[in-house]
mmCIF entry with sequence, helices, sheets and N, C-alpha, C, O atoms, coordinates in Angstrom:
data_MODEL
# 
_entry.id   MODEL 
# 
_entity.id                         1 
_entity.type                       polymer 
_entity.pdbx_number_of_molecules   1 
# 
_entity_poly.entity_id                      1 
_entity_poly.type                           'polypeptide(L)' 
_entity_poly.nstd_linkage                   no 
_entity_poly.nstd_monomer                   no 
_entity_poly.pdbx_seq_one_letter_code       ACGPFKTVLGPGSDADHSLHLHLDLAPRRNGGTFCQ 
_entity_poly.pdbx_seq_one_letter_code_can   ACGPFKTVLGPGSDADHSLHLHLDLAPRRNGGTFCQ 
_entity_poly.pdbx_strand_id                 A 
# 
loop_
_entity_poly_seq.entity_id 
_entity_poly_seq.num 
_entity_poly_seq.mon_id 
_entity_poly_seq.hetero 
1 1  ALA n 
1 2  CYS n 
1 3  GLY n 
1 4  PRO n 
1 5  PHE n 
1 6  LYS n 
1 7  THR n 
1 8  VAL n 
1 9  LEU n 
1 10 GLY n 
1 11 PRO n 
1 12 GLY n 
1 13 SER n 
1 14 ASP n 
1 15 ALA n 
1 16 ASP n 
1 17 HIS n 
1 18 SER n 
1 19 LEU n 
1 20 HIS n 
1 21 LEU n 
1 22 HIS n 
1 23 LEU n 
1 24 ASP n 
1 25 LEU n 
1 26 ALA n 
1 27 PRO n 
1 28 ARG n 
1 29 ARG n 
1 30 ASN n 
1 31 GLY n 
1 32 GLY n 
1 33 THR n 
1 34 PHE n 
1 35 CYS n 
1 36 GLN n 
# 
_struct_asym.id          A 
_struct_asym.entity_id   1 
# 
_struct_conf.conf_type_id            HELX_P 
_struct_conf.id                      HELX_P1 
_struct_conf.pdbx_PDB_helix_id       AA1 
_struct_conf.beg_label_comp_id       ALA 
_struct_conf.beg_label_asym_id       A 
_struct_conf.beg_label_seq_id        15 
_struct_conf.pdbx_beg_PDB_ins_code   ? 
_struct_conf.end_label_comp_id       HIS 
_struct_conf.end_label_asym_id       A 
_struct_conf.end_label_seq_id        17 
_struct_conf.pdbx_end_PDB_ins_code   ? 
_struct_conf.beg_auth_comp_id        ALA 
_struct_conf.beg_auth_asym_id        A 
_struct_conf.beg_auth_seq_id         15 
_struct_conf.end_auth_comp_id        HIS 
_struct_conf.end_auth_asym_id        A 
_struct_conf.end_auth_seq_id         17 
_struct_conf.pdbx_PDB_helix_class    5 
_struct_conf.details                 ? 
_struct_conf.pdbx_PDB_helix_length   3 
# 
_struct_conf_type.id          HELX_P 
_struct_conf_type.criteria    ? 
_struct_conf_type.reference   ? 
# 
_struct_sheet.id               AA1 
_struct_sheet.type             ? 
_struct_sheet.number_strands   3 
_struct_sheet.details          ? 
# 
loop_
_struct_sheet_order.sheet_id 
_struct_sheet_order.range_id_1 
_struct_sheet_order.range_id_2 
_struct_sheet_order.offset 
_struct_sheet_order.sense 
AA1 1 2 ? anti-parallel 
AA1 2 3 ? parallel      
# 
loop_
_struct_sheet_range.sheet_id 
_struct_sheet_range.id 
_struct_sheet_range.beg_label_comp_id 
_struct_sheet_range.beg_label_asym_id 
_struct_sheet_range.beg_label_seq_id 
_struct_sheet_range.pdbx_beg_PDB_ins_code 
_struct_sheet_range.end_label_comp_id 
_struct_sheet_range.end_label_asym_id 
_struct_sheet_range.end_label_seq_id 
_struct_sheet_range.pdbx_end_PDB_ins_code 
_struct_sheet_range.beg_auth_comp_id 
_struct_sheet_range.beg_auth_asym_id 
_struct_sheet_range.beg_auth_seq_id 
_struct_sheet_range.end_auth_comp_id 
_struct_sheet_range.end_auth_asym_id 
_struct_sheet_range.end_auth_seq_id 
AA1 1 HIS A 22 ? ASP A 24 ? HIS A 22 ASP A 24 
AA1 2 THR A 7  ? LEU A 9  ? THR A 7  LEU A 9  
AA1 3 PHE A 34 ? CYS A 35 ? PHE A 34 CYS A 35 
# 
loop_
_atom_site.group_PDB 
_atom_site.id 
_atom_site.type_symbol 
_atom_site.label_atom_id 
_atom_site.label_alt_id 
_atom_site.label_comp_id 
_atom_site.label_asym_id 
_atom_site.label_entity_id 
_atom_site.label_seq_id 
_atom_site.pdbx_PDB_ins_code 
_atom_site.Cartn_x 
_atom_site.Cartn_y 
_atom_site.Cartn_z 
_atom_site.occupancy 
_atom_site.B_iso_or_equiv 
_atom_site.pdbx_formal_charge 
_atom_site.auth_seq_id 
_atom_site.auth_comp_id 
_atom_site.auth_asym_id 
_atom_site.auth_atom_id 
_atom_site.pdbx_PDB_model_num 
ATOM 1   N N  . ALA A 1 1  ? 77.603 59.076 151.761 1.00 0.00 ? 1  ALA A N  1 
ATOM 2   C CA . ALA A 1 1  ? 76.578 60.029 152.513 1.00 0.00 ? 1  ALA A CA 1 
ATOM 3   C C  . ALA A 1 1  ? 75.935 59.203 153.663 1.00 0.00 ? 1  ALA A C  1 
ATOM 4   O O  . ALA A 1 1  ? 75.274 59.850 154.475 1.00 0.00 ? 1  ALA A O  1 
ATOM 5   N N  . CYS A 1 2  ? 76.035 57.933 153.829 1.00 0.00 ? 2  CYS A N  1 
ATOM 6   C CA . CYS A 1 2  ? 75.420 57.290 154.849 1.00 0.00 ? 2  CYS A CA 1 
ATOM 7   C C  . CYS A 1 2  ? 76.065 57.508 156.219 1.00 0.00 ? 2  CYS A C  1 
ATOM 8   O O  . CYS A 1 2  ? 75.417 57.348 157.253 1.00 0.00 ? 2  CYS A O  1 
ATOM 9   N N  . GLY A 1 3  ? 77.406 57.892 156.213 1.00 0.00 ? 3  GLY A N  1 
ATOM 10  C CA . GLY A 1 3  ? 78.019 58.073 157.488 1.00 0.00 ? 3  GLY A CA 1 
ATOM 11  C C  . GLY A 1 3  ? 77.409 59.268 158.315 1.00 0.00 ? 3  GLY A C  1 
ATOM 12  O O  . GLY A 1 3  ? 76.924 58.994 159.412 1.00 0.00 ? 3  GLY A O  1 
ATOM 13  N N  . PRO A 1 4  ? 77.396 60.541 157.884 1.00 0.00 ? 4  PRO A N  1 
ATOM 14  C CA . PRO A 1 4  ? 76.905 61.639 158.657 1.00 0.00 ? 4  PRO A CA 1 
ATOM 15  C C  . PRO A 1 4  ? 75.383 61.715 158.795 1.00 0.00 ? 4  PRO A C  1 
ATOM 16  O O  . PRO A 1 4  ? 74.823 62.350 159.689 1.00 0.00 ? 4  PRO A O  1 
ATOM 17  N N  . PHE A 1 5  ? 74.736 60.996 157.810 1.00 0.00 ? 5  PHE A N  1 
ATOM 18  C CA . PHE A 1 5  ? 73.240 61.345 157.762 1.00 0.00 ? 5  PHE A CA 1 
ATOM 19  C C  . PHE A 1 5  ? 72.544 59.996 158.349 1.00 0.00 ? 5  PHE A C  1 
ATOM 20  O O  . PHE A 1 5  ? 73.058 58.882 158.242 1.00 0.00 ? 5  PHE A O  1 
ATOM 21  N N  . LYS A 1 6  ? 71.396 60.238 158.935 1.00 0.00 ? 6  LYS A N  1 
ATOM 22  C CA . LYS A 1 6  ? 70.635 59.109 159.529 1.00 0.00 ? 6  LYS A CA 1 
ATOM 23  C C  . LYS A 1 6  ? 69.755 58.442 158.553 1.00 0.00 ? 6  LYS A C  1 
ATOM 24  O O  . LYS A 1 6  ? 69.452 57.259 158.711 1.00 0.00 ? 6  LYS A O  1 
ATOM 25  N N  . THR A 1 7  ? 69.294 59.189 157.471 1.00 0.00 ? 7  THR A N  1 
ATOM 26  C CA . THR A 1 7  ? 68.440 58.608 156.435 1.00 0.00 ? 7  THR A CA 1 
ATOM 27  C C  . THR A 1 7  ? 68.877 59.169 155.215 1.00 0.00 ? 7  THR A C  1 
ATOM 28  O O  . THR A 1 7  ? 68.962 60.388 155.069 1.00 0.00 ? 7  THR A O  1 
ATOM 29  N N  . VAL A 1 8  ? 69.187 58.283 154.250 1.00 0.00 ? 8  VAL A N  1 
ATOM 30  C CA . VAL A 1 8  ? 69.471 58.581 152.914 1.00 0.00 ? 8  VAL A CA 1 
ATOM 31  C C  . VAL A 1 8  ? 68.668 57.787 151.962 1.00 0.00 ? 8  VAL A C  1 
ATOM 32  O O  . VAL A 1 8  ? 68.660 56.557 151.997 1.00 0.00 ? 8  VAL A O  1 
ATOM 33  N N  . LEU A 1 9  ? 67.908 58.570 151.006 1.00 0.00 ? 9  LEU A N  1 
ATOM 34  C CA . LEU A 1 9  ? 67.059 57.898 149.982 1.00 0.00 ? 9  LEU A CA 1 
ATOM 35  C C  . LEU A 1 9  ? 67.420 58.560 148.677 1.00 0.00 ? 9  LEU A C  1 
ATOM 36  O O  . LEU A 1 9  ? 67.555 59.782 148.621 1.00 0.00 ? 9  LEU A O  1 
ATOM 37  N N  . GLY A 1 10 ? 67.577 57.789 147.637 1.00 0.00 ? 10 GLY A N  1 
ATOM 38  C CA . GLY A 1 10 ? 67.911 58.325 146.334 1.00 0.00 ? 10 GLY A CA 1 
ATOM 39  C C  . GLY A 1 10 ? 67.431 57.496 145.205 1.00 0.00 ? 10 GLY A C  1 
ATOM 40  O O  . GLY A 1 10 ? 66.647 56.580 145.452 1.00 0.00 ? 10 GLY A O  1 
ATOM 41  N N  . PRO A 1 11 ? 67.831 57.726 143.960 1.00 0.00 ? 11 PRO A N  1 
ATOM 42  C CA . PRO A 1 11 ? 67.303 56.886 142.778 1.00 0.00 ? 11 PRO A CA 1 
ATOM 43  C C  . PRO A 1 11 ? 67.461 55.484 143.058 1.00 0.00 ? 11 PRO A C  1 
ATOM 44  O O  . PRO A 1 11 ? 68.523 55.027 143.482 1.00 0.00 ? 11 PRO A O  1 
ATOM 45  N N  . GLY A 1 12 ? 66.334 54.716 142.813 1.00 0.00 ? 12 GLY A N  1 
ATOM 46  C CA . GLY A 1 12 ? 66.417 53.339 143.121 1.00 0.00 ? 12 GLY A CA 1 
ATOM 47  C C  . GLY A 1 12 ? 65.743 52.900 144.494 1.00 0.00 ? 12 GLY A C  1 
ATOM 48  O O  . GLY A 1 12 ? 65.411 51.739 144.732 1.00 0.00 ? 12 GLY A O  1 
ATOM 49  N N  . SER A 1 13 ? 65.588 53.923 145.332 1.00 0.00 ? 13 SER A N  1 
ATOM 50  C CA . SER A 1 13 ? 64.934 53.556 146.654 1.00 0.00 ? 13 SER A CA 1 
ATOM 51  C C  . SER A 1 13 ? 63.419 53.468 146.490 1.00 0.00 ? 13 SER A C  1 
ATOM 52  O O  . SER A 1 13 ? 62.810 52.485 146.913 1.00 0.00 ? 13 SER A O  1 
ATOM 53  N N  . ASP A 1 14 ? 62.818 54.460 145.896 1.00 0.00 ? 14 ASP A N  1 
ATOM 54  C CA . ASP A 1 14 ? 61.330 54.435 145.612 1.00 0.00 ? 14 ASP A CA 1 
ATOM 55  C C  . ASP A 1 14 ? 61.006 55.508 144.605 1.00 0.00 ? 14 ASP A C  1 
ATOM 56  O O  . ASP A 1 14 ? 61.810 56.374 144.260 1.00 0.00 ? 14 ASP A O  1 
ATOM 57  N N  . ALA A 1 15 ? 59.730 55.390 144.141 1.00 0.00 ? 15 ALA A N  1 
ATOM 58  C CA . ALA A 1 15 ? 59.300 56.442 143.065 1.00 0.00 ? 15 ALA A CA 1 
ATOM 59  C C  . ALA A 1 15 ? 59.458 57.865 143.507 1.00 0.00 ? 15 ALA A C  1 
ATOM 60  O O  . ALA A 1 15 ? 59.752 58.734 142.686 1.00 0.00 ? 15 ALA A O  1 
ATOM 61  N N  . ASP A 1 16 ? 59.269 58.143 144.811 1.00 0.00 ? 16 ASP A N  1 
ATOM 62  C CA . ASP A 1 16 ? 59.148 59.531 145.157 1.00 0.00 ? 16 ASP A CA 1 
ATOM 63  C C  . ASP A 1 16 ? 60.584 60.210 145.208 1.00 0.00 ? 16 ASP A C  1 
ATOM 64  O O  . ASP A 1 16 ? 60.722 61.431 145.274 1.00 0.00 ? 16 ASP A O  1 
ATOM 65  N N  . HIS A 1 17 ? 61.670 59.283 145.171 1.00 0.00 ? 17 HIS A N  1 
ATOM 66  C CA . HIS A 1 17 ? 62.974 59.845 145.237 1.00 0.00 ? 17 HIS A CA 1 
ATOM 67  C C  . HIS A 1 17 ? 63.765 59.431 143.964 1.00 0.00 ? 17 HIS A C  1 
ATOM 68  O O  . HIS A 1 17 ? 64.988 59.305 144.019 1.00 0.00 ? 17 HIS A O  1 
ATOM 69  N N  . SER A 1 18 ? 63.067 59.221 142.818 1.00 0.00 ? 18 SER A N  1 
ATOM 70  C CA . SER A 1 18 ? 63.723 58.716 141.617 1.00 0.00 ? 18 SER A CA 1 
ATOM 71  C C  . SER A 1 18 ? 64.569 59.900 140.902 1.00 0.00 ? 18 SER A C  1 
ATOM 72  O O  . SER A 1 18 ? 65.418 59.661 140.043 1.00 0.00 ? 18 SER A O  1 
ATOM 73  N N  . LEU A 1 19 ? 64.275 61.081 141.308 1.00 0.00 ? 19 LEU A N  1 
ATOM 74  C CA . LEU A 1 19 ? 65.094 62.233 140.589 1.00 0.00 ? 19 LEU A CA 1 
ATOM 75  C C  . LEU A 1 19 ? 65.831 63.121 141.531 1.00 0.00 ? 19 LEU A C  1 
ATOM 76  O O  . LEU A 1 19 ? 66.362 64.158 141.134 1.00 0.00 ? 19 LEU A O  1 
ATOM 77  N N  . HIS A 1 20 ? 65.872 62.726 142.783 1.00 0.00 ? 20 HIS A N  1 
ATOM 78  C CA . HIS A 1 20 ? 66.640 63.510 143.845 1.00 0.00 ? 20 HIS A CA 1 
ATOM 79  C C  . HIS A 1 20 ? 67.054 62.686 144.989 1.00 0.00 ? 20 HIS A C  1 
ATOM 80  O O  . HIS A 1 20 ? 66.647 61.534 145.138 1.00 0.00 ? 20 HIS A O  1 
ATOM 81  N N  . LEU A 1 21 ? 67.853 63.266 145.787 1.00 0.00 ? 21 LEU A N  1 
ATOM 82  C CA . LEU A 1 21 ? 68.381 62.607 147.008 1.00 0.00 ? 21 LEU A CA 1 
ATOM 83  C C  . LEU A 1 21 ? 67.663 63.259 148.255 1.00 0.00 ? 21 LEU A C  1 
ATOM 84  O O  . LEU A 1 21 ? 67.410 64.463 148.294 1.00 0.00 ? 21 LEU A O  1 
ATOM 85  N N  . HIS A 1 22 ? 67.370 62.423 149.218 1.00 0.00 ? 22 HIS A N  1 
ATOM 86  C CA . HIS A 1 22 ? 66.809 62.855 150.422 1.00 0.00 ? 22 HIS A CA 1 
ATOM 87  C C  . HIS A 1 22 ? 67.892 62.563 151.580 1.00 0.00 ? 22 HIS A C  1 
ATOM 88  O O  . HIS A 1 22 ? 68.203 61.404 151.853 1.00 0.00 ? 22 HIS A O  1 
ATOM 89  N N  . LEU A 1 23 ? 68.385 63.540 152.169 1.00 0.00 ? 23 LEU A N  1 
ATOM 90  C CA . LEU A 1 23 ? 69.406 63.434 153.288 1.00 0.00 ? 23 LEU A CA 1 
ATOM 91  C C  . LEU A 1 23 ? 68.783 64.018 154.450 1.00 0.00 ? 23 LEU A C  1 
ATOM 92  O O  . LEU A 1 23 ? 68.263 65.133 154.394 1.00 0.00 ? 23 LEU A O  1 
ATOM 93  N N  . ASP A 1 24 ? 68.815 63.231 155.636 1.00 0.00 ? 24 ASP A N  1 
ATOM 94  C CA . ASP A 1 24 ? 68.135 63.737 156.823 1.00 0.00 ? 24 ASP A CA 1 
ATOM 95  C C  . ASP A 1 24 ? 69.141 63.433 158.060 1.00 0.00 ? 24 ASP A C  1 
ATOM 96  O O  . ASP A 1 24 ? 69.649 62.327 158.243 1.00 0.00 ? 24 ASP A O  1 
ATOM 97  N N  . LEU A 1 25 ? 69.335 64.445 158.794 1.00 0.00 ? 25 LEU A N  1 
ATOM 98  C CA . LEU A 1 25 ? 70.139 64.499 159.974 1.00 0.00 ? 25 LEU A CA 1 
ATOM 99  C C  . LEU A 1 25 ? 69.431 64.035 161.384 1.00 0.00 ? 25 LEU A C  1 
ATOM 100 O O  . LEU A 1 25 ? 70.071 63.667 162.368 1.00 0.00 ? 25 LEU A O  1 
ATOM 101 N N  . ALA A 1 26 ? 68.094 64.111 161.315 1.00 0.00 ? 26 ALA A N  1 
ATOM 102 C CA . ALA A 1 26 ? 67.321 63.872 162.519 1.00 0.00 ? 26 ALA A CA 1 
ATOM 103 C C  . ALA A 1 26 ? 67.534 62.446 162.965 1.00 0.00 ? 26 ALA A C  1 
ATOM 104 O O  . ALA A 1 26 ? 67.570 61.539 162.134 1.00 0.00 ? 26 ALA A O  1 
ATOM 105 N N  . PRO A 1 27 ? 67.663 62.246 164.148 1.00 0.00 ? 27 PRO A N  1 
ATOM 106 C CA . PRO A 1 27 ? 67.662 60.838 164.779 1.00 0.00 ? 27 PRO A CA 1 
ATOM 107 C C  . PRO A 1 27 ? 66.536 60.009 164.380 1.00 0.00 ? 27 PRO A C  1 
ATOM 108 O O  . PRO A 1 27 ? 65.412 60.508 164.318 1.00 0.00 ? 27 PRO A O  1 
ATOM 109 N N  . ARG A 1 28 ? 66.748 58.755 164.097 1.00 0.00 ? 28 ARG A N  1 
ATOM 110 C CA . ARG A 1 28 ? 65.653 57.784 163.888 1.00 0.00 ? 28 ARG A CA 1 
ATOM 111 C C  . ARG A 1 28 ? 65.133 57.234 165.152 1.00 0.00 ? 28 ARG A C  1 
ATOM 112 O O  . ARG A 1 28 ? 65.921 57.102 166.089 1.00 0.00 ? 28 ARG A O  1 
ATOM 113 N N  . ARG A 1 29 ? 63.923 56.905 165.285 1.00 0.00 ? 29 ARG A N  1 
ATOM 114 C CA . ARG A 1 29 ? 63.273 56.281 166.528 1.00 0.00 ? 29 ARG A CA 1 
ATOM 115 C C  . ARG A 1 29 ? 64.070 55.174 167.135 1.00 0.00 ? 29 ARG A C  1 
ATOM 116 O O  . ARG A 1 29 ? 64.254 55.127 168.351 1.00 0.00 ? 29 ARG A O  1 
ATOM 117 N N  . ASN A 1 30 ? 64.548 54.283 166.310 1.00 0.00 ? 30 ASN A N  1 
ATOM 118 C CA . ASN A 1 30 ? 65.291 53.064 166.730 1.00 0.00 ? 30 ASN A CA 1 
ATOM 119 C C  . ASN A 1 30 ? 66.644 53.209 166.949 1.00 0.00 ? 30 ASN A C  1 
ATOM 120 O O  . ASN A 1 30 ? 67.322 52.266 167.358 1.00 0.00 ? 30 ASN A O  1 
ATOM 121 N N  . GLY A 1 31 ? 67.213 54.558 166.664 1.00 0.00 ? 31 GLY A N  1 
ATOM 122 C CA . GLY A 1 31 ? 68.605 54.836 166.853 1.00 0.00 ? 31 GLY A CA 1 
ATOM 123 C C  . GLY A 1 31 ? 69.559 54.476 165.754 1.00 0.00 ? 31 GLY A C  1 
ATOM 124 O O  . GLY A 1 31 ? 70.743 54.809 165.808 1.00 0.00 ? 31 GLY A O  1 
ATOM 125 N N  . GLY A 1 32 ? 69.021 53.761 164.708 1.00 0.00 ? 32 GLY A N  1 
ATOM 126 C CA . GLY A 1 32 ? 69.813 53.371 163.633 1.00 0.00 ? 32 GLY A CA 1 
ATOM 127 C C  . GLY A 1 32 ? 69.877 54.216 162.364 1.00 0.00 ? 32 GLY A C  1 
ATOM 128 O O  . GLY A 1 32 ? 69.550 55.401 162.434 1.00 0.00 ? 32 GLY A O  1 
ATOM 129 N N  . THR A 1 33 ? 70.279 53.678 161.201 1.00 0.00 ? 33 THR A N  1 
ATOM 130 C CA . THR A 1 33 ? 70.313 54.592 160.011 1.00 0.00 ? 33 THR A CA 1 
ATOM 131 C C  . THR A 1 33 ? 69.432 53.718 158.941 1.00 0.00 ? 33 THR A C  1 
ATOM 132 O O  . THR A 1 33 ? 69.207 52.512 159.038 1.00 0.00 ? 33 THR A O  1 
ATOM 133 N N  . PHE A 1 34 ? 68.987 54.586 157.905 1.00 0.00 ? 34 PHE A N  1 
ATOM 134 C CA . PHE A 1 34 ? 68.285 53.883 156.807 1.00 0.00 ? 34 PHE A CA 1 
ATOM 135 C C  . PHE A 1 34 ? 68.993 54.475 155.558 1.00 0.00 ? 34 PHE A C  1 
ATOM 136 O O  . PHE A 1 34 ? 68.960 55.692 155.379 1.00 0.00 ? 34 PHE A O  1 
ATOM 137 N N  . CYS A 1 35 ? 69.586 53.713 154.753 1.00 0.00 ? 35 CYS A N  1 
ATOM 138 C CA . CYS A 1 35 ? 70.470 54.106 153.607 1.00 0.00 ? 35 CYS A CA 1 
ATOM 139 C C  . CYS A 1 35 ? 70.161 53.317 152.384 1.00 0.00 ? 35 CYS A C  1 
ATOM 140 O O  . CYS A 1 35 ? 70.527 52.144 152.309 1.00 0.00 ? 35 CYS A O  1 
ATOM 141 N N  . GLN A 1 36 ? 69.522 53.885 151.444 1.00 0.00 ? 36 GLN A N  1 
ATOM 142 C CA . GLN A 1 36 ? 69.245 53.245 150.230 1.00 0.00 ? 36 GLN A CA 1 
ATOM 143 C C  . GLN A 1 36 ? 69.587 54.130 148.965 1.00 0.00 ? 36 GLN A C  1 
ATOM 144 O O  . GLN A 1 36 ? 69.392 53.689 147.832 1.00 0.00 ? 36 GLN A O  1 
# 
């Protein structure tokens, strides 16, 4: 999932995402990606 998405959060990343995935296509301010 980290390839096409700029932000990926899922179980194990934090308490807010313990039961679902967060996939975001919006560009990040620093131009990088965040994948956990």
